[in-house]
MMTF fields as JSON, N, C-alpha, C and O atoms, coordinates in Angstrom:
{
  "mmtfVersion": "1.0.0",
  "mmtfProducer": "UNKNOWN",
  "numBonds": 359,
  "numAtoms": 360,
  "numGroups": 90,
  "numChains": 1,
  "numModels": 1,
  "chainsPerModel": [1],
  "groupsPerChain": [90],
  "chainIdList": ["A"],
  "bondAtomList": [4, 2, 8, 6, 12, 10, 16, 14, 20, 18, 24, 22, 28, 26, 32, 30, 36, 34, 40, 38, 44, 42, 48, 46, 52, 50, 56, 54, 60, 58, 64, 62, 68, 66, 72, 70, 76, 74, 80, 78, 84, 82, 88, 86, 92, 90, 96, 94, 100, 98, 104, 102, 108, 106, 112, 110, 116, 114, 120, 118, 124, 122, 128, 126, 132, 130, 136, 134, 140, 138, 144, 142, 148, 146, 152, 150, 156, 154, 160, 158, 164, 162, 168, 166, 172, 170, 176, 174, 180, 178, 184, 182, 188, 186, 192, 190, 196, 194, 200, 198, 204, 202, 208, 206, 212, 210, 216, 214, 220, 218, 224, 222, 228, 226, 232, 230, 236, 234, 240, 238, 244, 242, 248, 246, 252, 250, 256, 254, 260, 258, 264, 262, 268, 266, 272, 270, 276, 274, 280, 278, 284, 282, 288, 286, 292, 290, 296, 294, 300, 298, 304, 302, 308, 306, 312, 310, 316, 314, 320, 318, 324, 322, 328, 326, 332, 330, 336, 334, 340, 338, 344, 342, 348, 346, 352, 350, 356, 354],
  "bondOrderList": [1, 1, 1, 1, 1, 1, 1, 1, 1, 1, 1, 1, 1, 1, 1, 1, 1, 1, 1, 1, 1, 1, 1, 1, 1, 1, 1, 1, 1, 1, 1, 1, 1, 1, 1, 1, 1, 1, 1, 1, 1, 1, 1, 1, 1, 1, 1, 1, 1, 1, 1, 1, 1, 1, 1, 1, 1, 1, 1, 1, 1, 1, 1, 1, 1, 1, 1, 1, 1, 1, 1, 1, 1, 1, 1, 1, 1, 1, 1, 1, 1, 1, 1, 1, 1, 1, 1, 1, 1],
  "groupList": [{"groupName": "MET", "atomNameList": ["N", "CA", "C", "O"], "elementList": ["N", "C", "C", "O"], "formalChargeList": [0, 0, 0, 0], "bondAtomList": [1, 0, 2, 1, 3, 2], "bondOrderList": [1, 1, 2], "singleLetterCode": "M", "chemCompType": "L-PEPTIDE LINKING"}, {"groupName": "ALA", "atomNameList": ["N", "CA", "C", "O"], "elementList": ["N", "C", "C", "O"], "formalChargeList": [0, 0, 0, 0], "bondAtomList": [1, 0, 2, 1, 3, 2], "bondOrderList": [1, 1, 2], "singleLetterCode": "A", "chemCompType": "L-PEPTIDE LINKING"}, {"groupName": "ASP", "atomNameList": ["N", "CA", "C", "O"], "elementList": ["N", "C", "C", "O"], "formalChargeList": [0, 0, 0, 0], "bondAtomList": [1, 0, 2, 1, 3, 2], "bondOrderList": [1, 1, 2], "singleLetterCode": "D", "chemCompType": "L-PEPTIDE LINKING"}, {"groupName": "LYS", "atomNameList": ["N", "CA", "C", "O"], "elementList": ["N", "C", "C", "O"], "formalChargeList": [0, 0, 0, 0], "bondAtomList": [1, 0, 2, 1, 3, 2], "bondOrderList": [1, 1, 2], "singleLetterCode": "K", "chemCompType": "L-PEPTIDE LINKING"}, {"groupName": "ILE", "atomNameList": ["N", "CA", "C", "O"], "elementList": ["N", "C", "C", "O"], "formalChargeList": [0, 0, 0, 0], "bondAtomList": [1, 0, 2, 1, 3, 2], "bondOrderList": [1, 1, 2], "singleLetterCode": "I", "chemCompType": "L-PEPTIDE LINKING"}, {"groupName": "TYR", "atomNameList": ["N", "CA", "C", "O"], "elementList": ["N", "C", "C", "O"], "formalChargeList": [0, 0, 0, 0], "bondAtomList": [1, 0, 2, 1, 3, 2], "bondOrderList": [1, 1, 2], "singleLetterCode": "Y", "chemCompType": "L-PEPTIDE LINKING"}, {"groupName": "PHE", "atomNameList": ["N", "CA", "C", "O"], "elementList": ["N", "C", "C", "O"], "formalChargeList": [0, 0, 0, 0], "bondAtomList": [1, 0, 2, 1, 3, 2], "bondOrderList": [1, 1, 2], "singleLetterCode": "F", "chemCompType": "L-PEPTIDE LINKING"}, {"groupName": "VAL", "atomNameList": ["N", "CA", "C", "O"], "elementList": ["N", "C", "C", "O"], "formalChargeList": [0, 0, 0, 0], "bondAtomList": [1, 0, 2, 1, 3, 2], "bondOrderList": [1, 1, 2], "singleLetterCode": "V", "chemCompType": "L-PEPTIDE LINKING"}, {"groupName": "GLY", "atomNameList": ["N", "CA", "C", "O"], "elementList": ["N", "C", "C", "O"], "formalChargeList": [0, 0, 0, 0], "bondAtomList": [1, 0, 2, 1, 3, 2], "bondOrderList": [1, 1, 2], "singleLetterCode": "G", "chemCompType": "PEPTIDE LINKING"}, {"groupName": "ARG", "atomNameList": ["N", "CA", "C", "O"], "elementList": ["N", "C", "C", "O"], "formalChargeList": [0, 0, 0, 0], "bondAtomList": [1, 0, 2, 1, 3, 2], "bondOrderList": [1, 1, 2], "singleLetterCode": "R", "chemCompType": "L-PEPTIDE LINKING"}, {"groupName": "GLN", "atomNameList": ["N", "CA", "C", "O"], "elementList": ["N", "C", "C", "O"], "formalChargeList": [0, 0, 0, 0], "bondAtomList": [1, 0, 2, 1, 3, 2], "bondOrderList": [1, 1, 2], "singleLetterCode": "Q", "chemCompType": "L-PEPTIDE LINKING"}, {"groupName": "TRP", "atomNameList": ["N", "CA", "C", "O"], "elementList": ["N", "C", "C", "O"], "formalChargeList": [0, 0, 0, 0], "bondAtomList": [1, 0, 2, 1, 3, 2], "bondOrderList": [1, 1, 2], "singleLetterCode": "W", "chemCompType": "L-PEPTIDE LINKING"}, {"groupName": "GLU", "atomNameList": ["N", "CA", "C", "O"], "elementList": ["N", "C", "C", "O"], "formalChargeList": [0, 0, 0, 0], "bondAtomList": [1, 0, 2, 1, 3, 2], "bondOrderList": [1, 1, 2], "singleLetterCode": "E", "chemCompType": "L-PEPTIDE LINKING"}, {"groupName": "HIS", "atomNameList": ["N", "CA", "C", "O"], "elementList": ["N", "C", "C", "O"], "formalChargeList": [0, 0, 0, 0], "bondAtomList": [1, 0, 2, 1, 3, 2], "bondOrderList": [1, 1, 2], "singleLetterCode": "H", "chemCompType": "L-PEPTIDE LINKING"}, {"groupName": "LEU", "atomNameList": ["N", "CA", "C", "O"], "elementList": ["N", "C", "C", "O"], "formalChargeList": [0, 0, 0, 0], "bondAtomList": [1, 0, 2, 1, 3, 2], "bondOrderList": [1, 1, 2], "singleLetterCode": "L", "chemCompType": "L-PEPTIDE LINKING"}, {"groupName": "ASN", "atomNameList": ["N", "CA", "C", "O"], "elementList": ["N", "C", "C", "O"], "formalChargeList": [0, 0, 0, 0], "bondAtomList": [1, 0, 2, 1, 3, 2], "bondOrderList": [1, 1, 2], "singleLetterCode": "N", "chemCompType": "L-PEPTIDE LINKING"}, {"groupName": "SER", "atomNameList": ["N", "CA", "C", "O"], "elementList": ["N", "C", "C", "O"], "formalChargeList": [0, 0, 0, 0], "bondAtomList": [1, 0, 2, 1, 3, 2], "bondOrderList": [1, 1, 2], "singleLetterCode": "S", "chemCompType": "L-PEPTIDE LINKING"}, {"groupName": "THR", "atomNameList": ["N", "CA", "C", "O"], "elementList": ["N", "C", "C", "O"], "formalChargeList": [0, 0, 0, 0], "bondAtomList": [1, 0, 2, 1, 3, 2], "bondOrderList": [1, 1, 2], "singleLetterCode": "T", "chemCompType": "L-PEPTIDE LINKING"}, {"groupName": "PRO", "atomNameList": ["N", "CA", "C", "O"], "elementList": ["N", "C", "C", "O"], "formalChargeList": [0, 0, 0, 0], "bondAtomList": [1, 0, 2, 1, 3, 2], "bondOrderList": [1, 1, 2], "singleLetterCode": "P", "chemCompType": "L-PEPTIDE LINKING"}],
  "groupTypeList": [0, 1, 2, 3, 4, 5, 6, 3, 7, 3, 8, 9, 7, 10, 8, 7, 8, 5, 9, 11, 6, 7, 3, 2, 1, 1, 12, 9, 13, 3, 14, 9, 8, 11, 7, 3, 15, 14, 3, 2, 8, 16, 7, 12, 8, 3, 1, 1, 8, 2, 12, 2, 16, 14, 15, 17, 6, 14, 3, 12, 4, 9, 17, 12, 13, 18, 1, 1, 17, 7, 9, 12, 4, 1, 4, 15, 1, 4, 2, 12, 7, 14, 12, 12, 2, 6, 5, 4, 3, 13],
  "groupIdList": [1, 2, 3, 4, 5, 6, 7, 8, 9, 10, 11, 12, 13, 14, 15, 16, 17, 18, 19, 20, 21, 22, 23, 24, 25, 26, 27, 28, 29, 30, 31, 32, 33, 34, 35, 36, 37, 38, 39, 40, 41, 42, 43, 44, 45, 46, 47, 48, 49, 50, 51, 52, 53, 54, 55, 56, 57, 58, 59, 60, 61, 62, 63, 64, 65, 66, 67, 68, 69, 70, 71, 72, 73, 74, 75, 76, 77, 78, 79, 80, 81, 82, 83, 84, 85, 86, 87, 88, 89, 90],
  "secStructList": [7, 7, 1, 3, 3, 3, 3, 3, 3, 3, 3, 3, 7, 1, 1, 1, 1, 2, 2, 2, 2, 2, 2, 2, 2, 2, 2, 2, 6, 6, 7, 3, 3, 3, 3, 3, 3, 3, 6, 6, 6, 3, 3, 3, 3, 3, 3, 3, 7, 7, 2, 2, 2, 2, 2, 2, 2, 2, 2, 2, 2, 2, 2, 7, 7, 1, 1, 7, 3, 3, 3, 3, 3, 3, 3, 3, 3, 7, 7, 1, 7, 7, 7, 1, 1, 3, 3, 3, 7, 7],
  "xCoordList": [22.729, 22.027, 23.044, 24.072, 22.86, 23.839, 23.616, 22.579, 24.763, 24.744, 23.928, 23.804, 23.444, 22.669, 21.495, 21.731, 20.229, 18.99, 17.813, 17.527, 17.272, 15.811, 14.692, 14.68, 13.79, 12.676, 11.472, 11.407, 10.239, 8.831, 7.936, 7.883, 7.209, 6.422, 4.917, 4.492, 4.206, 2.698, 1.919, 2.292, 0.633, -0.224, -0.786, -0.884, -1.232, -1.921, -0.701, -0.658, 0.076, 1.123, 1.132, 2.149, 0.426, 0.003, -0.989, -1.911, -0.835, -1.777, -1.935, -2.851, -0.933, -0.733, 0.723, 1.187, 1.213, 2.531, 3.792, 4.801, 3.698, 4.625, 5.859, 6.897, 5.97, 7.219, 8.22, 9.449, 7.459, 8.22, 8.667, 9.809, 7.756, 8.229, 9.466, 10.371, 9.411, 10.569, 12.032, 13.025, 11.884, 12.702, 13.239, 14.407, 12.403, 13.187, 13.782, 14.88, 13.272, 13.924, 15.179, 16.166, 15.465, 16.51, 17.498, 18.63, 17.126, 18.225, 18.594, 19.638, 17.617, 18.289, 19.191, 20.175, 19.074, 20.317, 21.344, 22.242, 21.256, 22.222, 22.463, 23.594, 21.457, 21.276, 21.056, 20.23, 21.583, 21.436, 20.504, 20.301, 19.866, 19.099, 17.847, 17.879, 16.742, 15.321, 14.237, 14.326, 12.84, 11.697, 10.495, 10.527, 9.626, 8.853, 7.375, 7.313, 6.331, 4.978, 4.929, 5.342, 4.516, 4.192, 2.698, 2.085, 2.232, 0.757, 0.059, -1.068, 0.688, 0.116, -0.566, -1.255, -0.2, -0.563, 0.588, 0.415, 1.592, 2.996, 4.011, 3.945, 4.996, 6.223, 7.373, 7.512, 8.169, 9.68, 10.585, 10.337, 11.86, 12.982, 14.258, 14.377, 15.195, 16.647, 17.387, 17.42, 18.042, 18.741, 20.257, 20.366, 21.154, 22.359, 23.012, 22.804, 23.751, 24.163, 24.832, 24.88, 25.375, 25.689, 24.556, 23.378, 25.017, 24.019, 23.033, 21.922, 23.484, 22.598, 21.92, 20.998, 22.262, 21.289, 20.213, 19.268, 20.397, 19.639, 18.61, 17.418, 18.918, 17.927, 17.056, 15.862, 17.537, 16.938, 15.818, 14.632, 16.306, 15.407, 14.268, 13.137, 14.67, 13.331, 12.492, 11.341, 13.128, 12.111, 10.945, 9.728, 11.75, 10.796, 9.909, 8.757, 10.312, 8.976, 8.189, 7.024, 8.543, 7.539, 6.423, 5.266, 6.702, 6.128, 5.679, 4.646, 6.505, 6.068, 5.228, 4.767, 4.989, 4.064, 2.712, 2.15, 2.166, 1.192, -0.349, -1.36, -0.254, -1.359, -1.086, -1.987, -0.189, 0.192, -0.154, 0.032, -0.688, -0.574, 0.312, -0.103, 1.567, 2.089, 2.049, 2.211, 1.789, 1.378, 2.732, 2.904, 3.573, 4.818, 5.757, 5.434, 7.003, 8.187, 8.903, 9.226, 9.129, 10.149, 11.317, 11.337, 12.58, 13.874, 14.814, 14.778, 15.644, 16.726, 17.817, 17.592, 19.178, 20.502, 20.766, 20.572, 21.228, 21.762, 23.129, 23.64, 23.798, 24.915, 25.248, 25.87, 24.783, 25.014, 25.357, 25.014, 26.072, 26.266, 25.068, 24.519, 24.546, 23.441, 23.947, 25.051, 23.07, 23.366, 24.023, 24.152, 24.38, 24.978, 23.828, 24.06, 22.683, 21.582, 20.474, 20.588, 19.111, 18.128, 17.006, 16.862, 16.225, 15.308, 13.891, 13.849, 12.989, 11.593, 11.561, 11.566, 11.528, 11.393, 10.196, 9.359, 9.697, 8.338, 8.267, 7.201],
  "yCoordList": [-14.507, -13.319, -12.42, -12.233, -11.905, -10.899, -9.491, -9.113, -8.802, -7.595, -6.475, -5.344, -6.872, -5.675, -6.874, -7.961, -6.232, -6.83, -6.061, -4.878, -6.811, -6.049, -6.693, -7.921, -6.03, -6.446, -5.903, -4.813, -6.898, -6.384, -6.91, -8.103, -5.971, -6.076, -6.463, -5.682, -7.36, -7.385, -7.609, -8.19, -7.056, -6.848, -5.611, -5.124, -5.015, -3.882, -2.769, -2.273, -2.474, -1.548, -0.055, 0.638, 0.185, 1.567, 2.183, 1.549, 3.453, 4.465, 4.446, 5.017, 3.725, 3.339, 4.036, 3.82, 4.597, 5.29, 4.278, 4.59, 3.058, 1.998, 2.63, 2.439, 3.336, 3.832, 4.721, 4.786, 5.215, 6.207, 5.393, 5.531, 4.266, 3.344, 2.567, 2.291, 2.208, 1.58, 2.392, 2.025, 3.457, 4.496, 4.701, 4.452, 5.096, 4.928, 3.781, 3.755, 2.927, 1.292, 1.308, 0.965, 1.591, 1.433, 2.407, 1.988, 3.733, 4.65, 4.527, 5.056, 3.623, 3.164, 2.13, 2.043, 1.368, 0.187, 0.644, -0.093, 1.732, 2.212, 1.723, 1.428, 1.61, 1.198, 1.933, 2.842, 1.759, 2.422, 2.159, 0.956, 2.912, 2.146, 3.447, 4.673, 2.39, 3.352, 2.455, 1.245, 3.315, 2.073, 3.106, 4.33, 2.501, 3.144, 2.516, 1.363, 3.093, 2.261, 1.829, 2.502, 0.972, 0.447, 0.019, -0.724, 0.634, 0.567, -0.556, -0.4, -1.823, -2.953, -3.164, -4.123, -1.959, -1.815, -2.414, -2.287, -2.967, -3.406, -2.208, -1.28, -2.345, -1.779, -2.468, -3.611, -1.982, -2.185, -1.259, -0.132, -2.056, -1.324, -2.103, -3.237, -1.234, -1.883, -1.471, -0.325, -2.544, -1.747, -2.668, -3.837, -1.971, -2.489, -2.197, -1.098, -3.035, -2.876, -4.183, -5.115, -4.146, -5.654, -6.596, -6.261, -7.753, -8.733, -8.924, -9.406, -8.496, -8.649, -7.589, -7.638, -6.398, -5.212, -5.17, -4.386, -6.159, -6.371, -7.316, -7.037, -8.235, -9.319, -8.686, -8.984, -7.743, -7.115, -6.184, -6.207, -5.439, -4.704, -5.271, -4.786, -6.417, -7.335, -7.983, -8.348, -8.133, -8.667, -7.49, -7.595, -6.319, -5.337, -4.735, -4.43, -4.549, -4.256, -5.338, -5.082, -6.739, -7.808, -7.51, -7.694, -6.977, -7.684, -6.218, -6.282, -4.937, -4.188, -3.015, -2.377, -2.674, -1.846, -1.838, -2.93, -1.062, -1.227, -1.21, -1.824, -0.511, -0.672, -1.236, -1.17, -1.611, -2.383, -3.913, -4.385, -4.725, -6.268, -6.862, -6.893, -7.396, -7.79, -9.242, -10.134, -9.368, -10.959, -11.636, -12.85, -10.885, -11.733, -10.64, -9.452, -11.117, -10.177, -11.256, -12.355, -10.702, -11.559, -10.653, -9.516, -11.85, -10.787, -11.768, -12.992, -10.801, -11.404, -10.496, -9.286, -11.019, -10.472, -9.846, -10.369, -8.671, -7.859, -7.475, -7.58, -7.135, -6.445, -5.303, -5.266, -4.34, -2.917, -1.994, -2.288, -0.692, 0.161, 0.958, 1.301, 1.343, 1.896, 3.489, 3.813, 4.038, 5.471, 5.372, 4.292, 6.566, 6.963, 6.908, 6.41, 7.348, 7.075, 6.324, 5.511, 6.42, 5.709, 6.597, 7.362, 6.694, 7.7, 7.202, 5.989, 7.751, 7.255, 7.826, 9.041, 6.914, 7.301, 7.549, 6.875, 8.528, 8.781, 8.484, 8.606],
  "zCoordList": [5.325, 4.597, 4.086, 4.737, 3.079, 2.402, 3.069, 3.614, 2.923, 3.416, 2.748, 3.216, 1.72, 0.867, 0.228, -0.3, 0.495, 0.018, -0.734, -0.551, -1.482, -1.805, -1.169, -1.094, -0.722, -0.177, -0.695, -1.262, -0.437, -1.115, -0.129, 0.169, 0.391, 1.552, 1.0, 0.148, 1.298, 1.091, 2.197, 3.216, 1.951, 3.255, 2.957, 1.831, 4.236, 4.492, 4.819, 5.944, 4.018, 4.166, 3.443, 3.449, 3.088, 2.427, 3.192, 3.704, 3.299, 4.028, 5.624, 6.215, 6.224, 7.707, 8.07, 9.19, 7.442, 7.63, 7.666, 8.299, 6.967, 7.199, 6.548, 7.181, 5.43, 4.778, 5.769, 5.793, 6.373, 7.811, 8.666, 9.105, 9.116, 9.992, 9.622, 10.409, 8.217, 7.777, 7.888, 8.517, 7.184, 7.212, 8.928, 9.228, 9.787, 11.229, 11.499, 12.055, 11.217, 11.785, 10.87, 11.522, 9.585, 8.846, 9.586, 9.831, 9.973, 10.655, 11.818, 12.201, 12.824, 14.049, 13.753, 14.488, 12.88, 12.348, 11.524, 11.118, 11.281, 10.531, 9.306, 8.919, 8.646, 7.205, 6.087, 6.181, 5.085, 3.723, 2.775, 2.606, 2.095, 1.013, 0.861, 0.96, 0.559, 0.207, 0.217, 0.008, 0.558, 0.495, -0.285, -0.157, -0.965, -1.911, -1.789, -1.362, -2.086, -2.301, -4.03, -4.974, -4.042, -5.638, -5.771, -5.005, -6.898, -7.511, -6.977, -6.506, -7.007, -6.33, -4.988, -4.641, -4.232, -2.813, -1.929, -0.717, -2.287, -1.669, -1.688, -2.494, -0.665, -0.57, -0.877, -0.443, -1.518, -2.027, -1.31, -0.881, -1.253, -0.811, -1.075, -1.54, -0.672, -0.624, 0.471, 0.92, 0.932, 2.394, 2.448, 2.077, 2.902, 3.218, 4.524, 5.039, 5.088, 6.462, 6.703, 5.9, 7.979, 8.454, 8.74, 8.864, 8.827, 8.724, 9.851, 9.633, 11.229, 12.195, 12.449, 13.263, 11.779, 11.659, 10.708, 10.791, 9.664, 8.44, 9.14, 9.013, 9.751, 10.399, 11.402, 11.371, 12.407, 13.268, 12.555, 12.882, 11.633, 10.825, 10.124, 10.122, 9.48, 8.844, 9.818, 9.577, 11.009, 12.242, 12.449, 12.297, 12.853, 13.166, 12.035, 12.34, 10.838, 9.805, 9.666, 9.362, 9.828, 9.666, 10.66, 10.282, 12.141, 13.254, 14.207, 14.873, 14.222, 15.007, 14.801, 15.748, 13.384, 13.209, 13.805, 13.734, 14.27, 14.984, 13.979, 14.318, 12.923, 12.291, 10.706, 9.87, 10.491, 9.256, 9.525, 10.646, 8.423, 8.442, 7.492, 6.333, 7.752, 6.814, 6.563, 7.396, 5.182, 5.093, 4.545, 4.65, 4.023, 3.217, 3.202, 3.22, 3.167, 2.848, 2.135, 2.586, 0.775, 0.153, -0.331, -0.803, 0.046, 0.372, -0.604, -0.734, -1.222, -2.326, -2.19, -2.218, -2.02, -1.992, -3.361, -4.458, -3.103, -4.212, -4.279, -3.164, -5.009, -5.284, -6.002, -7.064, -5.338, -5.884, -4.988, -3.843, -5.145, -4.105, -4.168, -5.214, -2.565, -2.144, -1.441, -1.003, -1.509, -1.218, 0.356, 0.932, 0.9, 2.236, 3.24, 4.342, 2.976, 3.877, 3.604, 2.686, 4.351, 3.802, 3.66, 4.614, 2.781, 2.428, 1.894, 1.693, 1.689, 1.057, -0.424, -0.623, -1.435, -2.738, -3.06, -2.46, -4.049, -4.401, -5.758, -6.362]
}
């Protein structure tokens, strides 16, 4: 896996605190990037960090939120500079 990714999460991921959960997970793993809701009901984001941290982060955001139901996560490698922290975009 690349050390910088774009991810799009489909399922029941809006209205359940999912973006805050993603932000907390990213900060625990010292990732940089952002997350935001999309009009189609999905959530997208970009994250950068070491490969092990990204893998653990993706596993957590797929399975560990108590109220979200993740149906699918699409992941693509990206090649761009991301911010120094992780934040929620509006």
